C-alpha positions in Angstrom: 211.1 26.0 12.2 208.9 23.8 10.1 206.2 25.6 8.1 202.9 25.5 10.0 201.2 23.7 7.1 203.7 20.8 7.9 202.7 20.5 11.4 199.6 18.4 11.2 201.2 15.8 8.9 204.3 15.5 11.0 202.2 15.2 14.0 200.0 12.4 12.4 203.2 10.4 11.7 204.4 11.0 15.2 201.3 10.1 16.9 201.1 6.8 14.8 203.6 5.3 17.3 205.8 4.0 14.4 209.5 3.7 15.5 211.6 6.6 14.5 213.6 4.6 11.9 210.5 3.9 9.8 209.4 7.5 10.1 212.9 8.6 9.0 212.8 6.3 5.9 209.3 7.4 5.0 210.3 11.1 5.3 213.6 10.6 3.4 211.4 8.9 0.5 209.1 12.0 0.0 209.6 15.7 -0.5 207.2 16.7 2.5 205.5 15.0 5.3 202.2 15.8 3.6 203.5 13.9 0.5 204.3 10.9 2.8 200.8 10.9 4.2 199.3 11.0 0.8 201.4 8.1 -0.4 199.0 5.6 1.4 199.1 2.5 3.5 200.9 0.3 1.1 203.9 2.9 0.9 203.9 3.3 4.6 204.0 -0.5 5.0 207.0 -0.7 2.6 208.9 1.5 4.8 208.4 -0.7 7.8 205.4 0.7 9.4 203.1 -1.9 11.0 199.4 -2.1 10.6 198.5 -0.4 13.8 200.7 2.6 12.9 199.1 2.8 9.5 195.6 2.7 10.9 196.7 5.5 13.3 197.9 7.6 10.5 194.6 7.1 8.7 192.6 7.9 11.8 194.7 10.0 14.2 193.8 11.0 17.8 192.1 14.3 17.2 192.5 15.7 20.8 196.3 14.8 20.8 196.7 16.5 17.4 194.8 19.4 18.8 196.9 19.7 22.1 200.2 19.6 20.2 199.1 22.1 17.5 197.8 24.4 20.1 201.2 24.3 21.9 203.0 24.9 18.6 200.9 28.2 18.1 202.8 29.9 21.0 205.8 32.1 20.2 209.1 30.3 20.5 207.6 26.8 20.1 208.9 24.7 17.3 208.5 21.2 15.6 211.6 20.1 13.6 211.2 17.2 11.3 213.9 14.9 10.2 214.0 16.7 6.8 213.9 20.2 8.2 216.9 22.3 7.4 217.0 23.4 11.1 217.4 19.8 12.4 220.6 19.8 14.4 223.5 18.4 12.2 225.3 16.5 15.1 222.2 14.8 16.1 221.8 13.3 12.5 225.1 11.5 13.0 224.0 9.1 15.9 222.8 5.7 15.4 219.1 6.4 16.3 218.1 10.0 15.8 214.6 11.0 16.6 212.4 11.5 13.5 211.1 14.8 15.1 212.0 17.3 17.9 209.9 19.7 19.9 211.7 22.8 20.8 210.8 25.6 23.3 213.2 28.5 22.7 215.6 28.9 19.7 216.5 26.1 17.5 219.7 27.8 16.4 221.0 26.9 19.9 221.1 23.3 18.8 223.6 24.1 16.2 226.2 25.6 18.7 229.1 23.4 19.9 228.1 21.9 23.1 229.4 20.0 26.1 226.9 17.8 28.0 227.5 17.9 31.8 225.7 15.1 33.6 225.9 13.3 37.0 224.0 12.1 39.9 220.6 13.4 41.1 221.8 13.1 44.7 225.1 14.8 44.1 227.3 15.9 46.9 227.6 19.9 47.6 231.1 19.6 46.2 229.9 17.9 43.0 227.4 20.5 42.4 230.1 23.1 42.9 232.3 21.4 40.4 229.4 21.3 38.0 228.9 25.0 38.2 232.5 25.8 37.9 233.1 23.7 34.8 229.8 24.9 33.3 230.7 28.7 33.8 234.2 28.2 32.5 233.1 26.3 29.4 230.3 28.7 28.8 232.7 31.7 29.0 234.8 29.8 26.5 231.8 29.8 24.0 230.5 26.3 24.5 226.8 25.6 25.0 226.1 23.7 28.1 223.6 20.7 27.6 222.0 18.6 30.5 218.9 17.0 31.3 217.1 19.3 33.9 217.3 16.7 36.6 218.1 17.4 40.2 221.8 17.5 41.2 224.5 17.9 38.7 222.1 18.8 35.8 220.5 21.7 37.7 223.8 23.0 39.1 225.2 23.0 35.4 222.1 24.8 33.9 221.9 27.3 36.7 225.6 28.3 36.6 225.4 28.7 32.9 222.5 31.0 33.0 224.3 33.0 35.8 227.3 33.3 33.6 225.1 34.7 30.6 226.0 31.6 28.7 223.8 29.3 26.5 222.3 26.2 27.9 220.1 23.6 26.4 217.8 21.2 28.4 217.0 17.7 26.8 213.8 16.2 28.5 212.3 12.8 29.0 209.1 14.5 29.3 207.1 16.8 26.8 208.8 20.2 26.3 206.5 21.8 28.6 206.7 19.6 31.6 209.7 20.0 34.2 210.8 17.0 36.0 211.3 17.4 38.9 208.3 19.9 39.0 210.2 22.3 41.1 212.3 23.0 38.1 209.5 24.5 36.0 211.1 28.0 36.7 214.4 26.8 35.5 212.9 25.3 32.4 211.3 28.7 31.5 214.5 30.4 32.1 216.3 28.0 29.8 213.7 28.4 27.1 213.9 32.1 27.2 217.6 32.3 26.4 218.6 28.8 25.2 216.3 25.9 24.2 214.4 23.0 25.7 214.3 19.8 23.6 212.1 16.7 23.6 211.1 14.0 21.2 207.8 13.6 23.1 204.8 15.9 22.5 203.6 18.5 25.0 201.7 17.0 27.9 203.9 13.8 28.1 204.6 13.1 31.8 207.6 11.5 33.2 207.9 7.8 32.3 210.8 5.7 33.4 211.3 4.2 30.0 211.7 7.7 28.2 214.8 8.7 30.3 217.5 6.4 28.8 216.4 7.2 25.2 216.6 11.0 26.2 220.1 10.4 27.0 221.0 9.4 23.4 219.7 12.8 22.3 221.7 14.7 25.0 224.8 12.7 24.0 224.1 13.2 20.2 223.8 17.0 20.5 227.0 17.4 22.1 230.7 17.1 21.1 231.6 15.7 24.5 230.0 14.5 27.6 231.6 15.4 31.1 230.4 13.2 34.0 230.9 15.0 37.3 229.6 12.5 39.9 227.8 9.3 39.2 227.1 6.0 41.0 227.9 2.7 39.3 224.3 2.4 38.4 223.6 5.9 37.0 221.8 7.4 34.1 225.0 9.5 33.5 226.9 6.3 32.7 224.3 5.6 30.0 224.8 9.1 28.5 228.5 8.5 28.6 228.2 5.2 26.9 225.9 6.6 24.2 228.3 9.5 23.7 231.2 7.0 23.1 229.1 5.0 20.8 228.5 8.1 18.7 232.4 8.8 18.5 232.1 11.7 20.9 234.5 12.5 23.7 233.8 11.4 27.2 235.4 13.2 30.2 235.1 12.3 34.0 236.1 13.9 37.1 237.8 11.8 39.8 236.7 11.8 43.4 237.4 10.3 46.6 237.6 6.6 46.9 235.3 6.9 49.8 232.6 8.6 47.8 230.0 6.2 46.2 229.3 9.0 43.8 232.7 8.9 42.4 232.8 5.2 41.7 230.9 5.7 38.2 233.5 8.1 37.3 236.4 5.9 38.3 234.7 3.1 36.1 234.5 5.4 33.1 238.2 6.3 33.5 239.1 2.7 33.6 237.0 2.1 30.7 238.9 4.9 28.6 237.1 8.2 29.6 239.7 11.2 29.9 240.4 12.1 33.4 240.0 15.9 33.6 240.7 18.4 36.6 240.0 21.6 34.7 237.7 23.0 32.2 240.7 24.0 30.1 241.5 20.4 29.5 238.1 19.8 28.1 238.5 22.9 25.9 241.9 21.7 24.6 240.5 18.2 23.6 237.3 19.6 21.9 238.8 22.6 20.2 239.7 20.6 17.0 236.3 19.1 16.8 234.7 22.7 17.1 236.8 23.8 14.2 236.1 20.7 12.2 232.3 21.1 12.9 232.5 24.8 11.7 234.3 23.6 8.5 231.7 21.0 7.8 228.9 23.4 8.3 230.5 25.9 6.2 230.9 23.1 3.5 227.2 22.5 3.6 226.4 26.1 3.1 229.0 26.4 0.2 226.7 23.9 -1.5 223.5 25.9 -1.4 222.9 27.3 -4.8 222.0 31.0 -4.2 222.5 33.7 -6.9 225.5 35.7 -5.8 225.4 39.3 -4.9 227.9 41.9 -5.9 231.2 41.4 -4.3 231.6 43.0 -0.7 234.6 43.8 1.4 233.7 41.0 3.8 235.2 37.6 4.8 234.5 34.7 2.5 233.8 37.0 -0.4 233.4 34.0 -2.7 230.4 32.7 -0.9 227.1 34.3 -1.7 225.4 33.5 1.7 228.3 35.3 3.4 227.7 38.3 1.0 224.1 38.4 2.3 225.0 38.0 6.0 228.0 40.4 6.3 226.2 43.7 5.4 223.2 42.7 7.5 225.4 42.7 10.6 226.3 46.0 12.2 228.3 47.0 15.2 225.2 47.0 17.3 224.1 43.5 18.6 221.4 42.1 16.2 219.0 39.2 16.9 218.5 36.1 14.9 215.0 37.0 14.0 216.1 40.4 12.4 219.0 38.7 10.6 216.5 36.2 9.0 214.4 39.0 7.9 217.4 41.2 6.6 219.1 38.2 4.6 216.3 35.8 3.7 218.4 33.0 5.1 217.3 30.2 7.3 218.2 29.9 10.8 220.3 26.8 10.1 222.3 28.7 7.4 222.8 31.8 9.6 223.7 29.7 12.7 226.5 27.9 10.8 228.0 31.0 9.2 227.8 33.0 12.5 229.5 30.1 14.3 232.4 30.2 11.7 232.7 34.0 11.9 232.8 33.9 15.7 235.6 31.2 15.7 237.5 33.4 13.2 237.2 36.5 15.7 235.0 38.5 13.4 231.8 38.3 15.1 230.9 38.4 18.8 227.7 36.8 20.3 226.1 37.9 23.5 222.8 36.7 24.8 221.6 35.4 21.3 222.5 38.7 19.6 225.5 39.2 17.1 227.7 42.0 16.0 230.9 42.6 14.0 234.3 43.1 15.4 236.3 45.5 13.3 235.2 46.6 9.9 
C-alpha cells in the first residue's frame, strides 16, 4: 500500500483530469508523487499535461480530496500508484495501464494468476450454471477468478468462487465503494473481505457508460486469460476479449446452441481464433505454462532486490536472502499476510511473488488468504 503521506499528492494528480499516460510519465520522472507535485507547471507540461490539468494540480478540489482521503483511512482501503511496489505486474504490461488503482481488500490478490470470466448481463440459466462450474473448478485449481460484478455471468462467477472458498477480484467501472447494479452491494463487500475490489475511479464515482469499456482493459490486463461464457454480438464481454488478445493473453469461449443469441458472440470469437473450450481442465492446461513463466518472472524481480543476506537456512532457494527471511516466518499453522509482513519486513509484493512460487512448487499451501508450510 502507498504510504499515507503519498496519498494527497497522488490524489491531486488523479483529480487533475490528466490522462493516465501523462501521469505515468510524470511519476516515472520523479522519485515520489510529492516530488512530481513540487516540480512545477513547466515540468508538468513537459510530460504532456495540458493547462487545465496543471491548474487543477495547483488548486485541487478540496472536497474531492477529502472524500477520497476519508475512504482511504478505513482498514483494507488502498491507493496504488504507478510506481508503487504493490502495483500488479501483469497490469503494467498492457498498452494503457491506469496511473493509479483504488483497492478495497488485499492488494496481494492482484498478483495471483487469474482467469477473467465474463459474459452477458442477461445470461441464460444454463450460462450462469456454466460460469459457476468453471469458476469453482478454476478456483480449486488455484486460480483467482476476476470479473466485473455485473449481473448475469459476472455475478455467477464471483458467487461460485466465494462458495468454493476461492479468491475472486471484482474490477469496477464505478468507484470502489459503489456496486453496480446496486443489489450487488453485499456481493461487493464479500469480495472485498476475502479478495479485492479494484477501480481506477475514486470513491463516490457513479456508473457512467463511458467508464465500462475502459474498465474492461483492467480486467483483461490483470488476467492471464479471459473466458467468455455467453455473449451477444454486441457485448462488453467481446470488448474484454479483444483487449485480452491485444495484450497477448489467452482468450477462451464456450460454444452454444445456434438458436441461442447469447452464443453468437462466443461463436464469433471462436471464428476469430479464440480457443473453444468445453471444460475447465482445457483452460488449466493452456494457462499452466503462463503461470510458471509468471512465477519465474516474479522470482527474477525479487532476486534483483539488494537485501543483506541472513545466515543460510535449511529452506528452498537458500541462495536468496528474501526466501531466507520468509521461510522461518512460515509455520505449519496458517499465517496471514499482515503477520508475515511484520515477521519478515518484506513488502506485500515481495511476499506474494515468493509465496506463489512456493505454492507452485508444492512447498506452501494457501487457504483463505493464510499460508503454511508443507513438510519440513
